[in-house]
N, C-alpha and C positions, 0 to 999 in steps of 0.2 A: 443316352438316357440312363439315369441311375435306377437302382431297384426301388428306391423310395418314391420315385416320380412315376413309376408304372401305374396304370389305372387299376383300381381294385376290381376283382371279379364280382359281377352282379350276382348275389346269392340266389335271387329268384330265377334269373335266366339260366344259371348253372343247374338248377334243379328241374327245370321245365322238361327237358327230354325224357328223363326217367319217369316223371309223373304221367306224361302223355303216353308213354309206352305202356305203363301199368293200366291206364284207363282203356287204351286200345285193345288190350288183351281181354277185356270184358270184366264187368263188376260182379258177375255171378260167383266167381271164385272167392270173393270177399265174404261170402256168407255160408254158414252151415245149413243143412236141411232144416226146414221149419219143424218145430216141435208141436205135437198134438197133446202133450201133457205138461204139467207143471214141474219144473226142475227141483222145486222145494218139497212138494208133498205128493207128486205123481198124479194128481187129480187131472181128469180130462175136461173139467168144466172151466174152459178158458174163454175170456172175452177180450176184445181189442180195447185197450185203454187210450192209445195215442198213436197217430201216424204223423210223421214229420220228416224233415230233411236236416242237413247239417247247417244250422242257422249261424254257427260261430265262424266256421272256416269256409263254408260254401263248397266243400268237396262234394262230388257227385254221389248220388245214391239216395234211396228212400228207406226209412227205418220205422219199425213198428214196436210198440210195447204191448205185451199181452199181460192180462191180470187173471190170477186164479180166483174163481168164485168161492173156493173153500178156505184157503189159507191167506188169500189176498196178496200173495207175493206178486211183484211186478217184474217182468224180465223182457229183455230184447228178444224178439222172435220174428224172423230168423236171426240167430246170433251171429256176430262177426266170427269168421274163421281166423286162424293165425295170420294168414295173408292179409285179411281185412284189418285186424288189429294193427299190424305193422303199417299199413297204408294210412289209416285214419289217425293214428297217433303220431305219425311222422310230422314233424314241424308244428305240433300242437303245444307240447310242454317244453320241448327243446327246439333247437334250430331257429326257424323263423318266428316261432311263437314264444320263445323263451322270455323276451323282455316284457311282453304283455302279461304273461302269467306271473312273472316275478313281481311286477308292479301290483298285482292283485293281492299277493301275500304280504308284501312289504308294508302295505298300508293298513294292516290288521294286527299289529303287535299285541294289542290288548286282548283281542279274541283268541290269539294263539296262547297267550299266557293263561287265559281262563281255562283252556283245555287242561293244562298242567295242574291247575288249582283243584280240579275235581279229585285227582289222585292224592295231592299233598295234604288234603284234609284228613286222609286216612293212613298215609304211609309216606315215609321219607325215603325216596328212591336213591339207590347208590349207583346203579348202572341201568340205563334206560335205552331200549332199542325201539326206534321209531320205524315201523314198517310202512312202506309207501311214502318215504320222506320227501321225495321229489328233490328239490334243491336245498333241503334242510332248514327251511324258514321256521318251522316249529321249534326245532332244536335250538336255533339261534335265539329265539325269543324266550324260550323256557330257561335257557342257561343263565339269562340275566337275573332270574328270580330264584334259580336253583344252582348257585355257583359250585356246590360240592357234589353235584350229580354229573356223572360221565355219560354223555350222549353218543350213541352209535346210530347209524342210519342204514336202511336197506331199501333198494329200489331197483327196478328193471332198467332204468334209464341212466345215462351218463351224468345226470344232475347230481346224483349222490356222490360221485367222485369229485365234482366241482365243490360240493359242500365241504368235503374233507380238505381240499386245497385251501379253501377260505378260512378254515378253522372253526366252522360252525358245528362240526361233529368231530369226535376223536377218531372214529374208524368208520369206513364205508364198506358196505357189502352190496355187490351188484348181482342180481339173479332172482330166481323164483323162490319165494319164501318157503313153500312146502317142501322143496327139494333141498333145503339147506338146514333142516332142523338138527341133524347130527352135529353139524359144525357149531351151531348156536346154542344148543341145549345146555342149561345149567349156568350160563354166563350172565343172566339178567334177573333182576327182581322186579322190573317194570317193563311193560311192552305197550305200545300204542299203535292204533290203526285209525288215522284221521282221514275221513273221506277217501278210503282205500278199498274197502270191501265191495262197494258198488262197481268198481272197475274190474273185479276179478271174475274169472271163469267159474270158479266154484267156491263161494264164500264159506261153505261148511268145511272144506279142506283147509282153508286158511285158519279157521278157528281151531281145528284139530292140530295144526302146526303150532299155533300159539300155546296150546295145552302141552305139547311135547317140549317146547322150549323153556317154559316157565316151571320153576319148582313149586311144590306146595307152598302156599302163602304168597306167591308172586301175583302181581296185579296186571290186569289188562284193561285199558281204557279205549273205548271205541266211539267215534262220532260218525254219523251218517246223515244223508238227506232223509227227511221224514216224508215218505210217500203218502202218509195220511193227512198231510197239511192241506188245508182248504185252498191255499194258493194254487196247488196243482190243478184243481178243477177249474178255478176261476180264470187262470191265465193260459191254460191249455199248453200248446207246444212252446209258448214263450216263457214258461216257467223254467228258469235257468237250471234248477236241480235235475230236470229230466236229462239234460245234456247228452243228446244223441249226436254221434253214435258211441261215445266213450263209456257211458253208464250201462252196464250189462244187467245188473241185478239191483232192485230197490226193495229192501226188506222192512216190513212193519216191525215196530219194536218188539212185539210179542214173539214174532218168529225168530228174531235175533236172540232174544232172551232164552227161548226154549232150546235153540241149537247150541248155544254156549253151555247151558246146563248139561246137555247130553254128553259133552266131551270133558266135563269135569270142572266147570266154573260155577261159582255162586255169585249172584248179583249183590253188590254192596250198595250201589246207589244208581238211580236213573234221573236224568234231567231231560225234560221236554221243552221247557220255556227258555232256560238260560242259553242254549246254543244258538238261538235264533239270530240270524244275520239280517239286519234291516236293509234289504237290497232287492226284494222281489219286484216291486214296481219299476224301479230304475233299471234293473237288469232286463226286465221284459221290454221296456221302451227301447233300450239300446239294442237288444236282439232284433226287435221289429225294424228299427231304423237301419241297422246293418244289413238285414235281409232285403228290405224293400229297395234301398238305395244301391247296394252292391258297389262294384267299381274298384275294389282293391286289386293291386297287382299281385297275383298269386300264381305259382308255377303249375297248378292243375288246370289253369285256363290256357287255351292255345296261344294267346298273345296278350300283351299288356292292354289295359283299357285305354281308350282314346283320350286325348286331352280334354275334349268336350265332356266325356263321361266323368273324368276325374274332377272337373270343375263342378259338374252337376252334383257329384257326391259331396263335395265340400259345402256347396250352397245348401243342400238338403240337410246336412248335419247341423249347419248354423241355424236353419229354420226350426229344427227339432229341439234346440237347446231349451227353450221355455218349457216344453213338455217334459224334458228330462229333469229340469229343476223342480217342477211340480211333483213329479214322481219321487224324487229324492226327499222332498219335504214330507210327502205323504207317507213314505216308508218310516221316517223318523217319528212322525206324530202317531201313526197307527201302531207301531211296534210294542209299546208298553202294554196296551190292552190286548193286541192280537196274539202275542206270544203266550198269553194265559188262556186263550179261548180257541185253541185248535188251529191257529195260523202260524205256529212256529215251523220254520222250514228245515229244522234239523233236530236230532236228539243225540244224547250221550249216555253211555252205559259204562259203569265201573264194575269190573268183575275180579274175583280173587280165585286163584287156582286152589281147589280143594285138596 
């Protein structure tokens, strides 16, 4: 038997022993102690905004979002520990989840280029660092309309190195952004954080790091899920931007603005309507169907689903197609009005270093 004729290793089966060992050791170690005060303003006036489970991957565990009654910051409570972050991120954006996530970004080139347009209205960037770049899809899309801009990317995952191999970024940095400021300072006139801060343990520290890296006159553009969107209350745990357990902090725009100004930034422009992605209803239906039907072969389950279960999943997904089509049409029809009346699911802020 030649090497080329050997059976390929099943990636799910290969991962299963480690996942099951992690789960058997107990889930408590995946969480920090519960907080009694707000991590943003230290207020003790907390309420429970949401209780949910991992609707996307179906990994075990229950998650809660608390909301501060004073500053309205929303945060995961209890928050994932470092061990929890490793467990729940594993095979989400890379590994088994890489193709699914890549497909989501690759189908949104126009939206990615719109992010760059907010900055280019005010500044012609020479060297741009995209923090939390993932696999570099933003840099790839932006370089098509900014051929004279040099794009670098930074991320905690191996995706950033793959982006450099593909030529989507000129240089890759892998690591924790606040710990790398000395290496990065003074090298960029533009920096971006697109759907990054909500994943971080300390968004204020990330903003301070951006202020340390950029020179006076340097620009920072940020895009975040908008926790003030009316979709969040209407759809509850099926609103995709809650994305538990990956999203640790969700900041109202006023909080982000104030925190950025505290570390030396000035607001140039804010966008509340333009960043809206027309996907709330369709994403909610897909999350609901995925959760109710279940049945995927995943390594954090003791064994693969039965043939009957797999057939039931396929049949249920086919039955739900008309509902998904209606949701998709509803998103497209509602978006032009909704994005201007409090239903936008994201916001952008452009800042300049003072």
